[in-house]
C-alpha positions in Angstrom: 21.8 -92.2 6.0 24.7 -94.3 4.6 27.2 -95.3 7.2 30.5 -96.4 5.6 32.1 -97.0 9.0 29.5 -99.6 10.0 29.9 -101.1 6.5 33.6 -101.5 6.9 33.4 -103.1 10.3 30.7 -105.5 9.0 32.7 -106.6 5.9 35.9 -106.8 8.0 34.3 -109.4 10.2 33.0 -111.3 7.1 36.5 -111.3 5.6 38.1 -112.8 8.7 35.4 -115.5 8.7 35.8 -116.2 5.0 39.6 -116.6 5.4 39.1 -119.2 8.1 36.3 -121.0 6.2 38.5 -121.3 3.0 41.3 -122.8 5.0 39.0 -125.3 6.5 37.0 -126.0 3.3 37.3 -123.9 0.2 33.8 -124.7 -1.0 32.1 -122.5 -3.7 30.2 -120.4 -1.1 33.2 -119.7 1.0 35.4 -118.8 -2.0 32.7 -116.5 -3.4 32.3 -114.7 0.0 36.1 -114.2 0.3 36.4 -112.7 -3.2 33.4 -110.4 -3.0 34.2 -109.2 0.5 37.6 -108.0 -0.5 36.0 -106.0 -3.2 33.4 -104.6 -0.9 36.1 -103.5 1.6 38.0 -101.8 -1.1 34.8 -100.0 -2.2 34.3 -98.7 1.4 37.8 -97.5 1.5 37.3 -95.6 -1.8 34.3 -93.9 -0.4 35.9 -93.0 2.9 39.1 -91.7 1.4 37.0 -89.5 -0.9 35.2 -88.1 2.2 38.1 -87.5 4.6 41.6 -86.2 4.6 43.5 -88.8 6.5 46.9 -89.6 5.1 47.3 -92.6 7.4 44.1 -94.1 6.0 45.2 -93.5 2.4 48.5 -95.2 3.0 47.1 -98.2 4.8 44.4 -98.5 2.1 47.1 -98.9 -0.6 48.9 -101.4 1.5 45.7 -103.3 2.2 45.0 -103.6 -1.5 48.5 -104.9 -2.3 48.2 -107.4 0.5 44.9 -108.8 -0.8 46.0 -108.9 -4.5 47.3 -112.5 -4.7 44.5 -113.9 -2.5 41.8 -112.2 -4.6 43.4 -113.4 -7.8 43.6 -116.9 -6.5 40.1 -116.8 -5.2 39.0 -115.5 -8.6 40.6 -118.5 -10.4 38.7 -120.9 -8.1 35.5 -118.9 -8.5 35.7 -118.9 -12.3 36.0 -122.7 -12.3 33.0 -123.0 -9.9 30.9 -120.8 -12.3 32.0 -122.8 -15.3 31.2 -126.1 -13.7 27.7 -124.7 -12.8 27.2 -123.7 -16.5 28.4 -127.2 -17.6 25.9 -128.9 -15.4 23.1 -127.8 -17.8 24.8 -129.5 -20.8 25.7 -133.0 -19.4 23.7 -134.7 -22.2 25.9 -133.1 -24.9 29.0 -134.8 -26.1 32.1 -133.1 -24.6 30.5 -131.4 -21.6 31.1 -134.3 -19.2 34.7 -134.6 -20.3 35.3 -130.9 -19.8 33.5 -130.9 -16.4 35.9 -133.6 -15.2 38.9 -131.6 -16.4 37.7 -128.5 -14.6 37.0 -130.4 -11.4 40.6 -131.6 -11.3 41.9 -128.0 -12.0 39.7 -126.7 -9.2 41.4 -128.9 -6.7 44.8 -127.5 -7.6 43.6 -123.9 -7.7 41.9 -124.3 -4.3 45.1 -125.6 -2.7 47.0 -122.7 -4.2 44.4 -120.3 -2.6 44.9 -121.9 0.8 48.7 -121.5 0.4 48.2 -117.8 -0.2 45.9 -117.4 2.7 48.3 -119.2 5.1 51.1 -117.0 4.0 49.2 -113.7 4.4 46.4 -114.3 6.9 48.2 -113.0 10.0 49.3 -109.9 8.2 45.8 -109.3 6.8 44.2 -109.6 10.2 46.8 -107.2 11.7 46.1 -104.7 8.9 42.4 -105.0 9.4 42.8 -104.3 13.1 44.8 -101.2 12.3 42.2 -100.0 9.9 39.4 -100.8 12.3 41.1 -98.5 14.9 41.1 -95.7 12.3 37.4 -96.3 11.4 36.2 -96.4 15.0 37.5 -92.9 15.2 35.2 -91.7 12.4 31.8 -92.1 14.0 30.8 -88.7 12.5 31.0 -90.0 8.9 27.4 -90.4 8.0 27.0 -89.5 4.3 23.8 -88.5 2.6 22.6 -90.6 -0.3 23.3 -87.8 -2.6 26.9 -87.4 -1.5 27.4 -91.2 -1.8 26.1 -91.1 -5.4 28.4 -88.1 -6.1 31.4 -90.0 -4.9 30.4 -93.2 -6.8 29.8 -91.4 -10.0 33.0 -89.4 -9.5 34.9 -92.7 -9.3 33.0 -94.4 -12.1 33.3 -91.7 -14.7 37.1 -91.9 -15.3 36.9 -95.7 -15.1 34.5 -95.8 -18.0 36.0 -93.0 -20.1 36.8 -94.0 -23.7 35.5 -97.5 -23.2 33.7 -99.0 -26.2 31.3 -101.9 -25.6 31.9 -103.1 -29.2 35.3 -104.4 -28.1 35.5 -107.4 -25.8 38.3 -106.0 -23.5 36.4 -102.7 -23.1 33.2 -104.5 -22.4 34.9 -106.6 -19.7 36.4 -103.4 -18.2 32.9 -101.9 -18.1 31.7 -104.9 -16.2 34.5 -104.6 -13.6 34.0 -100.9 -13.2 30.3 -101.3 -12.7 30.9 -104.0 -10.1 33.2 -101.9 -8.0 30.8 -98.9 -8.3 27.9 -101.1 -7.3 29.7 -102.0 -4.1 30.2 -98.4 -3.4 26.6 -97.4 -4.0 25.2 -100.3 -2.0 26.7 -98.9 1.2 23.7 -96.7 1.2 21.2 -98.9 -0.6 19.2 -99.7 2.6 18.8 -96.1 3.7 18.8 -94.1 0.5 16.4 -94.5 -2.4 18.7 -92.9 -4.9 21.6 -95.2 -3.8 19.3 -98.2 -4.1 18.3 -97.2 -7.6 21.9 -96.8 -8.7 22.9 -100.0 -7.1 20.2 -101.8 -9.1 21.2 -100.3 -12.4 24.9 -101.1 -11.8 24.0 -104.6 -10.8 22.0 -105.0 -14.0 25.0 -104.1 -16.1 27.3 -106.3 -14.0 25.1 -109.4 -14.2 24.4 -109.1 -18.0 28.1 -108.5 -18.9 29.2 -111.1 -16.4 27.0 -113.8 -17.9 28.6 -113.1 -21.3 32.1 -113.1 -19.9 31.6 -116.3 -18.0 30.4 -118.1 -21.2 33.3 -116.5 -23.1 35.9 -117.9 -20.7 34.2 -121.3 -20.7 34.1 -121.3 -24.5 37.9 -120.6 -24.5 38.4 -123.6 -22.2 36.2 -125.8 -24.4 38.0 -124.8 -27.6 41.4 -125.6 -26.1 40.3 -128.9 -24.6 37.8 -130.4 -27.0 37.8 -131.3 -30.7 37.2 -128.3 -33.0 33.8 -129.7 -34.1 32.6 -130.7 -30.6 28.8 -130.4 -30.4 29.2 -128.7 -27.0 31.6 -126.1 -28.3 29.2 -125.2 -31.1 26.3 -124.9 -28.7 28.3 -122.8 -26.3 29.6 -120.6 -29.1 26.0 -119.7 -30.2 25.0 -118.9 -26.6 28.1 -116.7 -26.1 27.1 -114.7 -29.2 23.6 -114.2 -27.9 24.9 -113.1 -24.5 27.5 -110.8 -26.2 24.7 -108.9 -28.0 22.7 -108.5 -24.7 25.8 -107.3 -22.8 26.8 -104.8 -25.4 23.3 -103.4 -25.6 23.0 -103.1 -21.8 26.4 -101.5 -21.5 25.8 -99.1 -24.3 22.5 -98.0 -22.8 24.1 -97.4 -19.5 26.9 -95.3 -20.9 24.4 -93.1 -22.7 22.3 -92.5 -19.6 
């Protein structure tokens, strides 16, 4: 049976560790852990707030999201550069790729320092807020949701997030990706104990990964177009790949929306 209380306490510990790790060495693994854990904690809060009537939790949840906003955005900037450098590592033999890789490497150093600045400014407050939330959660040992109830909450959150989105449009396709990622984090709370939650988690992850691969290439293409000559061999190759991934992402998202 899904246990959101245990999930929150688990992710809370991971977040504290990730904050410390990023201050010591903001390597790709630490940054990714920091960014994804903030999302997972928010997902747990969405589920619990939908399952209880605790004004104090609702208020602290909103404050927690605001507190993490700058750090998550800063971590996202670094994470994007890490993903783009990984993509570039497969094109080193193509003219322009090495030049762009060096450019992104320098940008990453600056973005990582900015992330550390945000963490130093907010770490104490984040830890204090987590402790207050943990106190509330420890008082909810009874909150064991069925897999069916968790799916109901997840779908109830996802439906309005996807409403009127058209995968033919880039911005809407990106919004579908973000919504599926958040919903995946909600469903995965029960993925180890509920078959229906595990199945939904897998479907959501499929949409997230496919649309994410396209979006990562799209952002890298934008960087390449602004940094390299218009007829760069690398830019032309990446443009073709981005188009292929766009078609796959649109098909995957459209199929999911119809299901």
